[in-house]
Rosetta silent file (secondary structure, phi, psi, omega in degrees, C-alpha in Angstrom):
SEQUENCE: METLTIILNDAPYGNEKVWNALRLAKALTSATVKMKVNIFLLGDAVSSAKKGQKTPEGYYNLQQMLKELIEQGVEVIACGTCVAARGLSKEELLKDVRIGTMMQLAQWIKESQKILSF
SCORE:     score description
SCORE:     0.000 S_00000001
   1 L     0.000  134.334  179.504  118.943   44.667   83.611 S_00000001
   2 L   -70.478  138.060 -178.312  121.731   44.312   81.083 S_00000001
   3 E  -113.131  136.762  176.777  124.400   47.059   81.238 S_00000001
   4 E  -122.422  134.183  171.532  126.354   48.560   78.362 S_00000001
   5 E  -108.732  128.441  176.832  129.297   50.920   78.733 S_00000001
   6 E  -108.219  125.989  177.763  130.056   53.241   75.835 S_00000001
   7 E  -105.957  121.213  178.845  133.546   54.757   75.649 S_00000001
   8 E  -108.363  133.002 -177.705  133.833   57.915   73.536 S_00000001
   9 L  -117.823  -25.448 -170.073  137.219   59.144   72.343 S_00000001
  10 L   -86.719  160.336  176.120  136.633   61.518   69.434 S_00000001
  11 L   -60.125  150.489 -174.305  136.054   65.273   69.310 S_00000001
  12 L   -64.253  -36.885 -179.771  132.411   66.199   69.534 S_00000001
  13 L  -128.073  135.423 -177.889  132.115   67.804   66.097 S_00000001
  14 L   144.035  -33.932  167.397  134.225   66.918   63.075 S_00000001
  15 L  -141.945 -178.170 -174.259  132.920   63.437   62.454 S_00000001
  16 L  -107.866   14.824 -176.781  129.717   61.774   63.535 S_00000001
  17 H   -61.651  -49.290 -178.023  131.049   59.111   65.925 S_00000001
  18 H   -64.916  -43.006  177.785  129.930   60.850   69.132 S_00000001
  19 H   -58.300  -45.953  179.931  126.563   61.742   67.611 S_00000001
  20 H   -67.340  -35.064  176.611  125.966   58.182   66.479 S_00000001
  21 H   -64.573  -40.482  179.164  127.006   56.810   69.881 S_00000001
  22 H   -71.787  -32.763  173.314  124.542   59.094   71.648 S_00000001
  23 H   -63.984  -41.826  177.005  121.779   58.155   69.191 S_00000001
  24 H   -63.674  -44.359  178.439  122.489   54.517   69.954 S_00000001
  25 H   -57.760  -41.416  177.797  122.431   55.198   73.702 S_00000001
  26 H   -61.742  -44.265  178.925  119.015   56.793   73.326 S_00000001
  27 H   -64.302  -39.429 -179.427  117.700   53.759   71.496 S_00000001
  28 H   -67.572  -28.940 -179.736  119.186   51.374   74.057 S_00000001
  29 L   -92.365    2.440 -179.742  117.550   53.201   76.966 S_00000001
  30 L   -65.072  162.998  177.444  114.169   53.279   75.227 S_00000001
  31 L   -60.850  -24.836 -179.219  111.149   51.510   76.701 S_00000001
  32 L   -74.653  -42.917 -175.020  111.514   48.877   73.997 S_00000001
  33 L   -97.151  -40.655  174.224  115.119   47.824   74.732 S_00000001
  34 L    57.431   48.663  175.520  115.488   48.916   78.400 S_00000001
  35 L   -97.011  153.204  169.626  119.263   48.665   78.851 S_00000001
  36 E   -86.383  129.456 -177.037  121.282   50.450   81.493 S_00000001
  37 E  -123.932  132.665  171.165  123.869   52.606   79.707 S_00000001
  38 E  -113.019  143.494  177.001  127.035   54.238   81.055 S_00000001
  39 E  -125.967  125.752  177.841  129.028   56.723   78.982 S_00000001
  40 E  -113.612  123.393 -178.616  132.716   57.427   79.666 S_00000001
  41 E   -98.342  123.885  179.319  134.224   60.420   77.874 S_00000001
  42 L  -121.014  158.806  173.627  137.979   60.183   77.072 S_00000001
  43 H    53.179 -139.017 -178.030  140.305   62.476   75.153 S_00000001
  44 H   -64.401  -16.120 -179.454  138.648   65.079   73.010 S_00000001
  45 H   -65.041  -22.305  178.882  135.225   63.549   73.728 S_00000001
  46 H   -57.859  -28.257  179.500  135.184   65.352   77.101 S_00000001
  47 H   -69.649  -12.701  175.723  134.291   68.517   75.182 S_00000001
  48 H   -63.172  -27.388 -176.519  130.975   66.881   74.237 S_00000001
  49 H   -95.085    8.347 -179.118  129.791   67.672   77.790 S_00000001
  50 E   -71.974  134.990  177.564  130.751   71.365   77.665 S_00000001
  51 L   -73.188  156.104  172.978  127.918   73.761   78.482 S_00000001
  52 L    83.682   17.790  178.861  126.971   76.580   76.130 S_00000001
  53 L   -66.119  131.907  178.953  127.330   74.786   72.798 S_00000001
  54 L  -122.546   97.538 -179.456  125.813   76.845   69.995 S_00000001
  55 L   -96.401  157.090  178.743  125.333   74.753   66.869 S_00000001
  56 L   -61.081  150.219  179.486  123.764   76.035   63.625 S_00000001
  57 L   -56.727  132.303 -179.270  119.994   75.724   63.413 S_00000001
  58 L    90.143   -4.860 -179.179  119.005   72.250   62.282 S_00000001
  59 L   -99.988  143.340 -179.722  122.353   70.735   63.390 S_00000001
  60 L   -62.250  151.099 -179.965  122.574   68.262   66.251 S_00000001
  61 L  -124.300  110.448 -175.419  123.684   69.564   69.645 S_00000001
  62 H   -67.969  -32.017  175.081  125.649   67.038   71.701 S_00000001
  63 H   -58.134  -48.267 -177.952  125.230   69.012   74.936 S_00000001
  64 H   -64.522  -41.401  179.587  121.451   68.712   74.563 S_00000001
  65 H   -62.487  -44.096  178.815  121.673   65.014   73.650 S_00000001
  66 H   -63.737  -41.984  178.871  123.818   64.255   76.722 S_00000001
  67 H   -59.595  -43.978  178.273  121.468   66.237   78.954 S_00000001
  68 H   -64.297  -40.547  178.426  118.484   64.219   77.709 S_00000001
  69 H   -63.306  -43.055  179.738  120.343   60.925   78.242 S_00000001
  70 H   -62.202  -40.110  178.186  121.282   61.948   81.775 S_00000001
  71 H   -64.369  -24.697  177.518  117.617   62.771   82.457 S_00000001
  72 L   -86.648    0.908  175.973  116.786   59.219   81.279 S_00000001
  73 L   103.026    3.947  177.393  119.177   57.770   83.883 S_00000001
  74 L   -72.960  132.144  174.901  122.382   57.384   81.832 S_00000001
  75 E   -88.554  134.013  179.559  125.502   57.910   83.914 S_00000001
  76 E  -126.240  127.913  175.688  128.153   60.059   82.247 S_00000001
  77 E  -124.986  134.472  175.037  131.702   60.377   83.519 S_00000001
  78 E  -104.582  134.036  178.670  134.403   62.542   81.925 S_00000001
  79 E   -59.395  119.818  179.892  138.044   61.526   82.395 S_00000001
  80 H   -59.050  -40.645  179.095  139.565   63.994   84.876 S_00000001
  81 H   -64.237  -39.989 -179.472  142.997   63.850   83.293 S_00000001
  82 H   -69.469  -38.768  178.369  141.470   64.572   79.867 S_00000001
  83 H   -62.733  -48.840 -179.173  139.360   67.432   81.219 S_00000001
  84 H   -63.836  -39.830 -179.127  142.400   69.037   82.837 S_00000001
  85 H   -62.320  -23.828 -178.780  144.576   68.542   79.757 S_00000001
  86 L  -100.639   10.532  176.468  142.074   70.582   77.728 S_00000001
  87 L    69.703   19.904  179.795  141.924   73.386   80.275 S_00000001
  88 L   -92.502  161.454  174.852  138.332   72.683   81.202 S_00000001
  89 L  -125.332  164.133  178.206  136.853   72.765   84.689 S_00000001
  90 H   -55.876  -38.327 -177.747  133.957   70.902   86.304 S_00000001
  91 H   -65.103  -21.810  179.198  131.932   74.155   86.214 S_00000001
  92 H   -85.383   -8.568 -179.162  132.182   74.250   82.411 S_00000001
  93 E   -97.324  161.672  176.208  130.611   70.835   82.035 S_00000001
  94 L   -52.682  146.007 -171.568  126.986   69.827   82.224 S_00000001
  95 L   -51.669  -46.688 -172.507  125.727   69.712   85.803 S_00000001
  96 L   -96.944   13.522  173.366  125.323   65.945   86.176 S_00000001
  97 L   -86.294  123.566 -179.773  128.489   64.889   84.334 S_00000001
  98 E   -89.307  151.299  171.131  130.893   63.513   86.900 S_00000001
  99 E   -91.656  131.553 -174.716  134.671   63.858   86.699 S_00000001
 100 E  -139.137 -170.626 -174.254  136.222   60.420   87.038 S_00000001
 101 L  -126.411  168.777  176.044  139.220   58.166   86.754 S_00000001
 102 H   -63.496  -27.477  178.119  140.350   55.156   84.767 S_00000001
 103 H   -65.317  -35.438  176.234  139.533   53.074   87.875 S_00000001
 104 H   -67.286  -40.208  176.172  135.870   54.056   87.485 S_00000001
 105 H   -64.031  -41.087  177.364  135.991   53.052   83.829 S_00000001
 106 H   -59.915  -40.713  178.529  137.641   49.768   84.816 S_00000001
 107 H   -66.339  -41.286  176.677  134.835   49.122   87.316 S_00000001
 108 H   -61.500  -44.008 -179.809  132.170   49.866   84.719 S_00000001
 109 H   -60.445  -43.149  179.697  133.873   47.467   82.270 S_00000001
 110 H   -61.091  -38.717 -175.059  133.945   44.765   84.950 S_00000001
 111 H   -86.676  -14.710 -174.714  130.219   45.228   85.697 S_00000001
 112 L   -87.927  147.100  174.113  129.004   45.571   82.088 S_00000001
 113 L   -81.099  -27.562 -178.055  127.813   42.792   79.850 S_00000001
 114 E  -140.120  148.184  176.539  128.800   44.756   76.758 S_00000001
 115 E  -134.929  133.821  174.913  131.314   47.521   75.978 S_00000001
 116 E  -123.743  143.886  177.970  131.421   49.700   72.854 S_00000001
 117 E  -125.640  127.829  179.020  134.149   52.157   71.941 S_00000001
 118 L  -115.796    0.000    0.000  133.616   55.023   69.483 S_00000001
């Protein structure tokens, strides 16, 4: 199975880059395309995995989108340095989001056939 690693850098809300990346990940993991997708959260993107997001009714919720992707088998790692720099803890993130290192990102890049950065 072909593997794609998506690297997210931007804040979760403020522009639509993270939202569009997660929509793409959903399409890529669909029964039609069947790709393995990894998502690495860097910089302000680590806040995308924060629990307890309350968005206005009718507005997309990145926490929910990430949760659904994880349930579909997408691996999500948040940069530990970036998490710490923003004063977040593992307990504040979605249950199945792992805290990781640049070495893990490097390994994913080595193993992936494609890499996208948003």
